[in-house]
N, C-alpha and C positions, 0 to 999 in steps of 0.2 A: 291501793284504793283508799284506804283510811287517810293517808297523806293528801291525796287529790281532793277529798270531801272536805277535810279541815282547811286545806289551803284556799279552796274555793269559797268556803263560808267566810274565812277571815277576809278575804278579798272583798266580798260583797259588803261586809261589815265596814270596812274602811272607806268604801265608795259611799256607803250610807252616811258615814260621818261628814264626808265631803258635801253630800246633799243637805244634811242638816245645817251646816255653816252656811252654805249657799242661800238656803231659805231664810235663815236667821239674820243675815247681814245684807244679802243682795247686792246687785250691781257689780262694778269691777271688783271691790274688795271681796265680795262673796265668791265671784268666779275665781279669783286668784287664790284665795283660801281653800277652795275646793281642791286645788292641786295637791294638798297634803295627803288626800286619799290615794291618788295614783302614785305619788312618791313612795308612800308607804308600801303599796302593792309591789312596786318594782324593787325597792330596797330589800324586801323580804323574799322576793322571787315567788309571790303568791299567784295563784291561777285565777286571773280575772278574764272573763270571756273575751273583752275587747283588747286584752293584752296578750291573749294566746292564740286567737283565731288567725292572725296574720303569720304565725310562725309554726303552724301545724304542717305535717306532710299531707299534701292534698290527695294523696293516692292511698292513704292509710285509714282503713275502716276503724281501727282502734283509737286513732287520733280524733275521728269524728264522734265516736262513742264517749271519749273523754271530754270532748268539747261540750257535748250535751249534758255530762254531769256537772261540768263546770258552771254552765249557765243555770242549771236548776239549783245548785247550791249557792251560787251568787244571789239568786232570787230568794231562796229561803232565808238567808241572812238579812236582805232588805226587808222581807215581810216581818220578820221577827223584830228588827230594830224599829220599823214603822209602827208596829203594835206597841212597842215599849214607849216610844216618843209621843204617840198619840195620847198616852196617859200622863207621861212626866212633862211634856211640853204641850199642853192642850192648845195653845195659840198658834202653834206652828201649822202652816197650811201650804199645800201644794196645788191649791185650786187654780191659781193663775197659770202655772205650768200646764196642768191638765187641760184647761180651757184652750190654750194655745194648741196643744196636741189634737184635741177634738176638732178644732177649726181647720187644722191642716188636713187631718184625716190620714189613713194608713199609707197612701201612695207617697204624698209629699213628706211625710215623717220618715218613710223608708228611704226616700231619696237623700233627705238630710242626714239619716244615719249612715249612708255611704260616705258623705264627707266627713262625719265624725270618725268613722273607722279609718280612714286615711290618716287623719291626725293622731289618733290613738296608737296606730302602729308606728308612725314615725316617732312619736314620743317615747314609746316603750323601747323601741330599737336604740335611740340615743341614750335613754336611762340605763339600758343594760350596759352600755359603754361608759357609764358614769359621766355622762354630758347631760346635766340636769336642766340647762337653760331651755332647750326645745320642749321638754316636758312641762315646765313651768309656763311656757307660752301657749302650748297647744291646748291645754285645759281651759284656760280663759277664752281662748278663741272659739272652742266649740260651744262654750255655754252662751257667750255674748252674740255669737252668730246665730244661735238658735238651732244648731246641729243636735241631733237626737242620739243619746247614749243609752242603749238598751237596758243596762244595769241601773244607772242613775234613774232612768225613768221608771224602772221596776219599783224603785224605793218610792218615787213620787206616787205612782199608781197605788202602791200598797197603802201609803198614807192617806190618800183620797178614798180608795175603795175600787176594787176590780169590777168592771163591767164587761160584757162581750164586745162592745165596741173598743173599749181601752185594750182588751186582750188581742184584738185584731191589730190595732196600731202597734203594740208591743212586739207581735210576731213580725210585722213588717220591718220594725227596727232591728230585730235580731238578725233578719236576713240582710238588711241594709249594711248593718255594721260588719258582718262577715264579708260582703262584697268589698266594702271599703277597706277592710283590714288586709285584703289580698290584691288589690288593684296595683299597688307599687311593685310587688315582686313579680306579678304576672306581666306587667308591662315593661319592667326593667329589672330581670331577674339577677343580673350580675351585680347590682348594687344593694341587694338585701342579704 
């Protein structure tokens, strides 16, 4: 349990660092540099929600419980780093990203999260096999396409400030990511 919590917390921290560089640099360079967060997660074998959801035993209650702990500790790390960054980098703002999320609403954000989940599971699968190019491509693709990553958005929301509407959007993204993370193996199980 202790390793699961620490691993999940550290994964959330690495993704938050990717969010910070994306907000700081922006555009294609920011999206590409964000990849360092996911590369770090995969290299260290950390527990990131979107890197784990597509690989659990779908019939195991224990795996679902662990997945819930993973998402909680990923978000705790995001919230802590967002709090620290709001003090140390006061000009850093996620308001543009948040505005896009609010304009899309929970259903469209959830659909976009499905697409992100597909990309993240493919990226992690290749990364686990030490094939890094798909991972390096998948992260900029999901960012530049506007697909929603629930853990990254957890950082952006924490930096902006949680509201009931943003919580609803985030929950839709969590479910959307889960669906996307499992689509490939459910439709093509012999390939995963």
